[in-house]
N, C-alpha and C positions, 0 to 999 in steps of 0.2 A: 351797664348799656347808655344807660340818657344820658350819662355825665360825657362819655365819649363823645356823645351825636350832638352833644350839647356844644364844647369845646375843643373836637380833635380837628376839624375844619378849617382852623386861625393855627395851629400847629402847625398843620399839615402846609398851609399857603407860608409860611414863618420859613420852615427847611425845605422851600423847594430849588433854593439857588444850591444849599446843599446837596440835593440831590444831583444837578444836572453836573456838578467837579466831581460828583463819583461814578458819572455816567449812570444811574438808574434811573430810566425812565418808566415810562407805565406797564410797558411790555415786561422790563424783567420784575416788575413791582409784583405785578399779578402773575408772571410765572413762578416767581418765589412762594406764593403765596398758597399757588394752588400744591406745590414742593411741601410744608409745612404742612399744608391740612393733610395731608397724604401719612407722610410721617408721622403724624400725632395721636390721627383717628384711633378708634378701638382704648381710650383710656391709654395712651403709651406720653411719655413726658422723655422731653431729651434738655440737653444741655447749651447750652450756646456752640461750645465747640461741635456738638454732634449734630447742631442745627446746620454748621456750615460746612459739615461732611455731606449733610444731604444737598447743599445748594452745590458745591462742588459737583457730584455725581450729576444732578441734573442738568449743569453747563453752565453753570452762576460763576461766577466768581467772588470770592465770597473774603476773599483778604482786606486787613486794613481795616477800614471805618466801613466798606461797604455791609459787612456783616451786620454791625449795633443798627445798622442805618435802618437794613430792609429789615430786619426784627421791629425794631420801634413801630416799620412801614403798619407790620402784619396788627402789633400791638391797638395802634389808631386806628385802623382798621378793625377793631375789636373782634379780629379772628382768633389770637393768643393772648396767654394767659400767665400769670408765674404759676408754677408747680410747686409740688413739695420738694422740697431740698433731700440731696442726694449726697448723704456726708457732707464735706463742705460745698458742693455746687449746689447752684444754683440750675432748676429745669424752667422748661417750659412745658403748657398742656393748650387745647382747645377752652377758648371760651366756653364754649354750647355744650359741652361736656365737663368742664371744672365747674361754670355758672349755670346752671339751666335759668334762659328767660324767665323775668320775674315779671311786673305789671310794668306795661311801655308807661312812657312819661309821650305826651305832646309838648311841644319846643318851650310853651308859656309855663305850663307846669314843669318841666326840669329848671328853667332858668327862675320860678321861684322858689324850688326846692334848696337849688346851690346857693342864691340870695339869701336863703333864710338862713342855713348851714353855717354861714360864714360868718356872717353879722351875730349870730349865737352863738358863734363858737372864737371870734376874735377880737367881738367889737366890746370897746367903740374901734372904732375903726374908719378909715376915708373910705370913696370911691374909689380912689385913686392904687389903694392897697389891695381893693376886691379884683380891681382892674390886673393889676400887678401879680395876681396870686393863680388867677382863674386862667388869664388868658383871652377875654372878655372885652368888648368893646365899650365905651361908657356910653354909648348907648343901650347895648344891651342892660347895662347895670341900672341904669336911672329906670327904665322898665320892671326889673325884677324888681326893686325898690314900690315903685308904682306899684305891682301886683301884689306884694305883700301886705299893703297896706298899714295897720293899724299894729300891724305882727314885729313892726320895726319904729324907735323912734330917733329924731333928731334931734344934736346939740351940738350948739356951738363954741370952741374953746380956741383961744389964741389965731381970733376969725379964720378958724378950719371947722368943718363940718363933719361930726363925726355919729356916725350910724351906730345902733346895738340894740339886743332884744329888753324892750323895757320892765318885763318880767326879772331878768338877770340881778342877782344881789350884789350891790357895790361894795365895793370893799372895803373892809375896816383900815385893822392895823395888819399890815404888812410884817410876816415870821421872815427873819434877817434869815432867812436858807440862804445858802449857795450853792449852785449847779455850775457845771463844768459841761459847758455844752457841745455835742460837735457840729463838723459843721451844716449847714443848708438843716438848722433845728430850727421847726416850726416856731420857734420864738422870735426868731431873728428874719425866715428866709417869706413870710408871712406878710412880711405889711413892705410897699414900697417908701414909705416915713417911716424910717427906726429914731425920729429922735426923743420918743417917747419911754424909748430905750437906755438913754442915756441919765445920768444923775448931773442936774443942775451946777450942782454941787462940786463936781469933778470933771475938770479939763479932758476933752476926747481929745486921743493923738489919736487919727488914724491908721498911721505907719506900723501901729501897734501888731495889728494883723496882718495876717497870711496873705488875704485873697483884696488888700489895698490898691487901689487905682485913683490916682491922679483924678479921673476924670467922676469918679464914683466914690468918695470917699467912705458914705457909710455903706458902700457894700463889701467894706473889712468885715465888716461883723457876720457875715457870713459864714466865716472860718468861726473856730474853736473860739468862745470864747469862755469867761466868766462871768456869772449874774449872782448879784447879793439883794437878796428883796425885790429879785424881778427886773435890774438894771442892771446892767453892764459895765462894771469895772476893772475887765482886763482881758488879756488873751492867757490861754493854757497849750502846753501842749505836754507829751508822755512819752516816757522813755521805758522799753522793758529788759527784764536782767533777770537771771537766775531767781524763782522766787519773788521779785519784786517788780512792783512800778513805781516808776521816777514822775511825779509830776512838777514842771515848771513854771509857775503864776508868774506873770508879766504883770501886776495890778497898774493901772492908770495915773493912781494915786497910793500914796504909803496908806495899806489897810490898817482898821483896829484892830484889838487886842479880841474884839466879838470877831470880825470879821474875820480873822486869820482863823477861828475855831471855827467859824464854818467853813471855809476853804477846804480845813481839815479835815474837819466832818465829809464833805463830800467826796474825797478823793481819797477816805477811808471808805466810802461806798464804792468808787471805782474798782479799790483793791476787793474787795469782796467780790462786785461781781467777777471779777479777771483769775479770784481766787488766788491772789497775790497779797502781798504783803504791800503797804503804800508808802509813801515817802514825800514829802512837798519841800521843794525849793522855792521861795518867795524872792525876788529880782528886779 
């Protein structure tokens, strides 16, 4: 709850224009929340489609993007949250019933807590990275760093200020493991400046990646990427066949024999997760 209270106002402000285009005014959103609350009370769990039926029965049009935006509004208001899976379907539940209230935090306590959690788990990172990840303003983040006091330390690298936990272990020898990361993996999405994810010895071609946009070249790294020793080394995709997953890797530069072994090991892990054999093609 404290996280929603700290960050949701800016999210809501950011999508206000979308609400207007979908003709979702305060009255409609409020009525939708009343319907959701009634339908989910007493420990009931409903899928997205079922919540759409609830709205339709209550006289609210739930076609197209109106339904997901009304659900998101209820989530941002801390009314509903994720429920248990029903087969392959996700469900929703009342937050109050799913997660009874814990100890409340005032805004400064919440700001300090989130600041520490981000930089302890993602540091060294820049203020702009935290702003991108959290939606907080730069002023709020600087206040959070101030409130954190000696729990965070600053270091300057290549003219940029980075913050981290001074007690965190510094990296020693990096294991050359490969990972086939999904879209919007935390390793890439958690940073505004993704330069540290690139190997300076490997030319970076942003057009390799599915989400490439000329205006934001590093944004392409939010799509499926191959990492080796923590650096982005290419893109990947998969194709499912009977008893087989085919993994296609497009490296930014030729891979060494050890790199290929690491990628093959990562593909086999994916195969085991899917309970399929794995086949790798690099081109």
